[in-house]
C-alpha positions in Angstrom: 67.7 -1.7 46.6 68.4 2.0 44.9 69.8 5.0 46.8 69.3 8.6 46.5 72.1 10.6 48.3 71.9 14.8 48.7 75.7 15.4 49.7 76.6 19.2 50.8 73.7 20.5 48.4 74.4 24.5 48.3 71.3 26.1 46.3 70.8 29.7 45.3 67.7 31.4 44.1 68.8 34.9 42.0 71.7 34.6 43.7 70.6 34.3 47.4 71.7 30.7 48.8 68.6 29.1 50.0 69.9 25.7 51.0 73.3 25.4 53.1 74.8 22.1 52.9 71.8 19.7 53.0 72.8 15.9 53.6 70.1 13.1 53.2 70.5 9.5 52.3 67.4 7.6 51.3 66.8 3.8 50.2 64.1 2.1 48.5 61.7 0.8 51.2 62.0 3.8 53.1 59.2 6.9 53.4 61.0 9.9 54.6 59.5 13.2 56.1 61.1 16.3 56.1 59.1 19.3 58.3 60.2 22.6 58.9 59.1 26.2 59.2 58.2 28.3 56.3 61.0 29.8 53.6 63.5 27.1 55.3 64.4 25.4 51.8 62.2 22.6 51.7 60.4 22.9 48.4 63.9 24.5 47.1 65.5 20.7 47.7 62.6 19.1 46.0 62.9 21.6 43.1 66.7 21.1 43.1 66.5 17.4 42.6 64.3 17.5 39.7 66.3 20.2 37.7 64.3 23.1 37.8 66.2 25.9 35.8 65.7 29.1 38.4 67.5 26.9 41.4 71.3 27.1 41.0 73.2 24.3 42.8 76.4 26.3 43.5 77.9 23.1 45.6 77.2 19.7 46.5 75.9 16.5 44.6 72.8 15.0 44.0 73.3 11.3 43.4 71.3 8.3 42.4 72.7 4.9 42.9 76.0 6.4 42.2 75.3 8.4 39.2 75.2 12.1 39.1 71.7 13.5 38.9 73.1 17.0 38.5 74.4 16.0 34.9 70.9 15.1 33.9 68.2 17.1 32.0 64.7 16.9 33.8 63.1 14.4 31.7 66.7 12.4 31.6 65.9 12.5 35.6 62.6 11.0 35.3 63.1 8.5 33.2 65.8 7.6 35.5 63.2 7.0 38.3 62.4 10.2 39.5 59.1 11.9 40.5 58.0 15.3 41.7 54.7 16.0 42.8 54.3 19.6 42.8 51.9 21.9 45.5 50.2 23.5 42.8 50.1 21.1 39.3 49.8 23.0 36.3 46.7 22.7 34.2 47.3 21.5 30.4 44.4 21.9 27.9 44.3 19.6 24.8 46.2 16.5 26.6 43.6 14.1 28.6 44.9 12.3 31.9 45.1 9.1 30.2 47.1 10.2 27.2 49.8 11.8 29.3 50.3 8.8 31.9 50.6 6.5 28.7 53.0 8.9 27.1 54.8 9.3 30.6 54.9 5.0 31.4 56.3 4.7 27.8 58.9 7.3 28.3 60.5 4.8 30.7 60.1 1.7 29.0 61.9 0.6 25.7 61.0 1.5 22.1 60.0 -2.6 21.2 58.0 -2.7 24.8 55.6 0.0 25.0 52.7 -0.3 27.2 50.1 -2.0 25.6 46.3 -0.4 25.4 44.7 -3.0 27.3 47.3 -3.6 30.0 47.3 0.3 30.4 43.5 0.9 30.8 43.3 -2.1 33.1 46.0 -0.9 35.2 44.3 2.9 35.3 40.9 1.2 36.5 42.6 -0.5 38.8 44.5 2.8 40.3 41.5 4.7 40.0 39.4 2.5 41.8 42.5 2.9 44.7 41.7 6.3 44.7 38.0 6.8 44.4 38.2 8.4 41.2 35.1 8.4 38.7 36.3 7.1 35.1 35.6 10.2 33.2 38.8 11.8 35.1 40.8 9.7 32.5 39.3 11.3 29.4 39.6 14.9 30.9 42.1 17.2 30.1 45.2 17.6 32.2 44.2 18.9 35.7 42.1 21.2 33.9 39.5 22.6 35.7 40.1 20.3 38.9 39.2 21.4 42.4 42.2 21.6 44.5 41.8 17.5 46.3 41.1 16.2 42.6 44.4 17.5 41.5 46.3 15.9 44.3 44.6 12.7 43.7 45.7 13.2 40.2 49.5 13.5 41.6 49.0 10.2 43.4 47.6 8.3 40.3 50.2 9.6 38.0 52.5 8.3 40.9 50.9 5.0 40.7 51.0 4.5 37.0 54.5 5.6 36.4 56.1 3.4 39.4 59.0 5.5 39.5 61.8 4.6 42.5 61.8 7.7 44.3 58.9 10.2 44.8 59.2 13.6 46.1 55.8 15.0 47.5 56.0 18.2 48.4 53.0 19.4 50.4 50.4 17.0 49.0 48.3 17.1 51.8 47.7 21.0 51.3 44.3 22.0 51.4 42.9 18.5 51.7 40.2 17.8 53.5 40.4 14.9 55.9 38.5 12.3 53.5 40.5 13.4 50.7 43.8 13.2 52.7 42.8 9.6 53.6 42.7 8.4 50.3 45.9 10.2 49.0 47.7 8.6 51.7 46.0 5.4 50.8 47.5 5.8 47.3 50.4 6.7 49.0 51.0 3.2 51.5 50.2 1.4 48.4 53.1 1.9 46.4 55.5 1.3 49.9 57.8 -1.8 48.7 61.6 -2.6 47.9 61.3 -0.8 44.9 60.1 2.3 46.1 61.1 5.2 48.1 59.4 8.6 49.3 60.6 11.8 50.4 57.5 13.8 52.1 57.6 17.5 52.6 55.3 18.4 54.8 54.1 20.8 57.8 51.8 18.9 59.3 51.8 16.0 61.5 48.2 15.0 60.0 49.5 13.3 57.2 52.0 11.1 59.0 49.3 10.0 60.8 48.4 7.9 58.2 51.6 7.5 56.1 53.8 6.6 58.9 57.6 7.7 57.9 60.6 5.6 58.7 62.8 8.5 59.1 62.1 12.2 59.9 64.4 15.2 59.0 64.1 18.7 60.5 65.4 21.4 58.1 66.5 25.0 59.3 68.2 28.0 57.6 68.7 25.4 54.7 70.0 22.7 56.6 68.9 19.4 58.3 69.3 19.9 61.9 67.6 16.8 63.1 67.1 13.3 62.1 65.1 10.9 64.0 62.1 8.6 63.8 58.1 9.3 63.7 58.2 10.3 67.3 60.4 13.1 65.9 57.0 14.1 63.9 55.1 14.2 67.2 57.3 15.9 69.0 56.8 18.7 66.3 53.5 18.9 66.4 53.1 19.2 70.3 55.9 21.4 71.1 56.7 23.3 67.6 60.1 24.1 65.9 60.9 26.5 69.4 61.7 23.1 71.0 64.6 21.9 68.9 66.0 25.3 68.1 66.5 26.1 71.8 67.9 22.6 72.2 70.4 22.6 69.5 71.4 26.5 70.3 70.5 27.7 67.0 70.0 31.6 66.4 67.1 31.2 64.1 64.1 33.3 64.6 60.8 31.8 64.2 57.6 33.1 62.4 55.8 32.8 65.7 58.6 34.6 68.1 
């Protein structure tokens, strides 16, 4: 079992503090969800874990199996087993989906143990079938001309091909219709197991109807204010964030106040 631990994490952007002491422990074989109002720091947490240079960690630690992730470059974090599916994936002309994914897989393998072309193609065909993706998607340039739904499926395809230890899925449900949401959820559920953990950042219960989390965290004003089981997400769907805020006596202004 592997462990990803965030300890007292403070993160600033352009000298404005966004995260104000986040604490989180996640094991493999667990799916965690983070929910919270807009602007509360959810995406900042994902960017800080992966090492986005605009997000400055001013205090705290991020540990992967006891190793300090903050001392690693972005590519080192990826090779160590971290994966981020972003809300708005970049388009990269000149590199096909297949080329990108094979290079990513081989980057995590020893020089003398690269994946063979045949094994890669077999695996790619298998995972694309799970996601109902046509074969020609493999030879298209990375995300170029993809619809929003195709980009999200492609992020999950990369997840399934690379097989990281921990995946951070930042609003992977954003903009998806119900059919695409079901397919993306199918891919995430296919990854569940003792060698994989995921942190899902979402605004809505609807994704969690298909990917049932083991743990739900509520983030407000840059910290995690409440943690519970899947019933906590259902409570948020029914009550909104005001109920949690008032229960905890937090001095936070919400958009719908």
